C-alpha positions, 0 to 999 in steps of 0.5 A: 792562418791559411784557408784550406780547400778554398774553392773560389769558382767563376760562375757564368750567368746568362743575361736573362739569369742576371736580369732575374737576379737583379729583379730578385735583389730589388724585391720583385716576386716571380710573377711580377718579374715574368710580367715585366720581362714578358715571359711565362712565370714558369720560365722565371721559376726555371731561371731562378732555380738555375741561378740558385744551382749555378751559384750554389745558393739557397735563398733570395738573401744569398742573391742579395749578398752575391750582388752586393759583393759584385757591386763592391767589385764593380761587377754589378750595376743597378739597372732596375729601380727598387720595387 
């Protein structure tokens, strides 16, 4: 059975958005991410919103799934230790 209207799209994340996604995946909260990256918490919140929007995601759980799939394809490396 074929899938109709399959809309696989490529999403380009900025290095900062990718790093924020990595921290979220590891269980860090926005405040901790801001401290670790030396950025304002509002900047991190903006990056999280952009990440959700670009990837059409709505929860941190969705980020987990996205990064797991990227890891399976060899497109994601664990660079940050878990919280």
